[in-house]
C-alpha positions as CSV (number, residue, x, y, z in Angstrom):
1,X,0.0,0.0,0.0
2,X,1.2,3.5,-0.8
3,X,0.5,6.7,1.1
4,X,-2.1,7.6,-1.6
5,X,-4.0,4.3,-1.6
6,X,-6.3,2.4,0.7
7,X,-7.3,-1.2,0.9
8,X,-10.6,-2.1,-0.9
9,X,-12.3,-5.5,-1.3
10,X,-12.8,-6.3,-5.0
11,X,-14.0,-9.8,-6.2
12,X,-13.1,-11.3,-2.8
13,X,-9.5,-9.9,-3.0
14,X,-8.0,-7.0,-1.2
15,X,-6.6,-4.5,-3.7
16,X,-5.2,-1.0,-3.6
17,X,-7.5,1.8,-4.6
18,X,-5.9,5.2,-5.3
19,X,-7.3,8.1,-3.3
20,X,-6.6,11.8,-3.0
21,X,-4.0,12.6,-0.4
22,X,-5.4,14.3,2.7
23,X,-4.4,17.7,3.9
24,X,-0.6,17.9,4.5
25,X,0.2,18.6,8.1
26,X,2.5,21.6,8.7
27,X,3.7,23.6,11.6
28,X,3.9,27.4,11.3
29,X,4.2,30.2,13.7
30,X,1.8,33.0,14.0
31,X,1.6,36.2,16.0
32,X,-1.2,36.3,18.6
33,X,-2.6,39.5,17.2
34,X,-3.3,37.8,13.8
35,X,-4.8,34.7,15.6
36,X,-7.2,37.1,17.3
37,X,-8.2,38.6,14.0
38,X,-9.2,35.2,12.8
39,X,-11.5,34.7,15.8
40,X,-13.0,38.2,15.1
41,X,-13.8,37.2,11.5
42,X,-11.4,39.8,10.2
43,X,-8.6,37.5,8.9
44,X,-9.8,34.9,6.3
45,X,-6.5,34.3,4.5
46,X,-2.9,33.7,5.5
47,X,-0.5,35.5,3.3
48,X,3.0,34.0,2.7
49,X,6.0,34.6,0.6
50,X,6.4,30.9,0.0
51,X,4.1,27.9,0.7
52,X,2.9,24.6,-0.6
53,X,0.9,24.5,-3.9
54,X,-2.1,22.6,-5.1
55,X,-3.4,21.0,-1.9
56,X,-5.1,21.7,1.3
57,X,-3.0,21.8,4.5
58,X,-3.6,21.2,8.2
59,X,-1.8,24.0,10.0
60,X,-0.7,23.3,13.5
61,X,-0.3,26.8,14.9
62,X,2.5,27.8,17.2
63,X,1.8,31.2,18.7
64,X,5.0,33.3,18.9
65,X,6.3,34.9,22.0
66,X,5.1,36.2,24.4
67,X,2.5,33.4,24.1
68,X,5.0,30.7,23.0
69,X,2.5,27.9,22.7
70,X,1.3,25.2,20.3
71,X,-2.3,26.3,20.5
72,X,-4.5,25.5,17.5
73,X,-5.2,23.7,14.2
74,X,-6.3,25.6,11.2
75,X,-7.6,23.9,8.1
76,X,-6.4,25.7,5.0
77,X,-7.6,25.4,1.4
78,X,-5.2,25.2,-1.5
79,X,-3.2,28.4,-1.9
80,X,-4.0,31.0,-4.5
81,X,-0.6,31.6,-6.2
82,X,-0.4,34.8,-8.2
83,X,1.4,38.1,-8.8
84,X,1.9,40.2,-5.6
85,X,-0.5,42.9,-6.8
86,X,-3.3,40.3,-7.2
87,X,-2.5,38.7,-3.8
88,X,-2.7,42.2,-2.3
89,X,-6.1,42.6,-3.9
90,X,-7.3,39.5,-2.2
91,X,-6.1,40.9,1.1
92,X,-7.8,44.2,0.5
93,X,-11.1,42.5,-0.5
94,X,-11.0,40.3,2.7
95,X,-10.2,43.3,5.0
96,X,-10.2,46.9,3.9
97,X,-6.8,48.5,4.4
98,X,-4.9,45.2,4.5
99,X,-3.8,45.2,0.9
100,X,-1.1,47.8,1.2
101,X,0.7,45.9,4.0
102,X,0.5,42.6,2.2
103,X,1.8,44.2,-1.0
104,X,4.7,45.7,1.0
105,X,5.4,42.2,2.3
106,X,5.5,40.4,-1.1
107,X,6.3,43.2,-3.6
108,X,9.8,41.9,-4.4
109,X,8.5,38.5,-5.5
110,X,7.3,37.2,-8.8
111,X,4.5,35.4,-7.1
112,X,3.0,35.2,-3.6
113,X,0.5,33.0,-1.7
114,X,-3.0,33.7,-0.4
115,X,-4.1,30.7,1.6
116,X,-7.8,30.5,2.5
117,X,-8.6,29.8,6.2
118,X,-11.4,27.3,6.3
119,X,-11.8,26.5,10.0
120,X,-9.9,27.0,13.2
121,X,-9.9,25.0,16.4
122,X,-8.1,26.1,19.6
123,X,-6.8,23.7,22.2
124,X,-5.2,24.1,25.6
125,X,-2.0,23.2,23.8
126,X,1.6,22.9,24.9
127,X,4.1,25.6,25.9
128,X,7.5,25.9,24.4
129,X,8.9,24.3,27.5
130,X,6.4,21.4,27.3
131,X,7.5,20.9,23.6
132,X,11.2,20.9,24.5
133,X,10.5,18.3,27.2
134,X,8.4,16.1,24.9
135,X,10.9,16.3,22.0
136,X,14.3,16.8,23.6
137,X,14.6,20.1,21.8
138,X,12.3,22.5,20.1
139,X,12.8,25.7,18.1
140,X,9.8,27.7,16.9
141,X,9.5,27.5,13.1
142,X,10.7,30.4,11.0
143,X,8.8,29.4,7.9
144,X,6.8,26.2,7.8
145,X,7.7,22.6,8.7
146,X,6.3,19.7,6.7
147,X,5.4,17.4,9.6
148,X,5.4,14.2,7.5
149,X,9.2,14.6,7.5
150,X,9.3,14.9,11.3
151,X,7.2,12.0,12.8
152,X,8.0,12.7,16.5
153,X,6.9,16.4,16.1
154,X,3.8,15.3,14.1
155,X,2.9,12.8,16.9
156,X,3.1,15.6,19.5
157,X,1.0,17.9,17.3
158,X,-1.6,15.2,16.8
159,X,-1.8,14.5,20.5
160,X,-2.6,18.2,21.1
161,X,-5.4,18.0,18.4
162,X,-6.8,14.9,20.1
163,X,-7.7,16.8,23.2
164,X,-11.1,18.5,23.7
165,X,-11.1,21.9,21.9
166,X,-11.5,25.1,23.8
167,X,-13.3,26.7,20.9
168,X,-13.8,26.1,17.1
169,X,-15.1,28.1,14.2
170,X,-15.8,27.8,10.5
171,X,-14.4,30.8,8.6
172,X,-16.8,32.5,6.2
173,X,-15.5,34.1,3.1
174,X,-17.3,37.0,1.5
């Protein structure tokens, strides 16, 4: 069996059936102020200079200092990849006044990423110290970490997401 197949009973025999891969799990940091904007319904996209293309992702959210905590899971749709000016237009349409700061952030690139936020779930989570204790060492991510390449870190993230949520919300796009 491969990562993109599942067992299926056909004519009395178990065979592989191809299936679409699920959302790729990633770990990315976020500032608490932007996390709060998501909960207020004011942030519906994450804007990045580089990101995965063509598939949904499951974002394990590490809130930067002073919070310093693995705190949430955000389901993201496939990224919109386009010229910085068009990505800034998405930012402006989502929240008036946000386009200029997004354009400033990505203006030196040929292409940038607007990633739609689909839903968010917050958990009690783990502090940076708890993460260091569980993993032996932990450094907050600077970009994003593809968790399938880090099984111990993925297991810790999945354990956080298996706990009862504090709150959850579906994000509505205009």
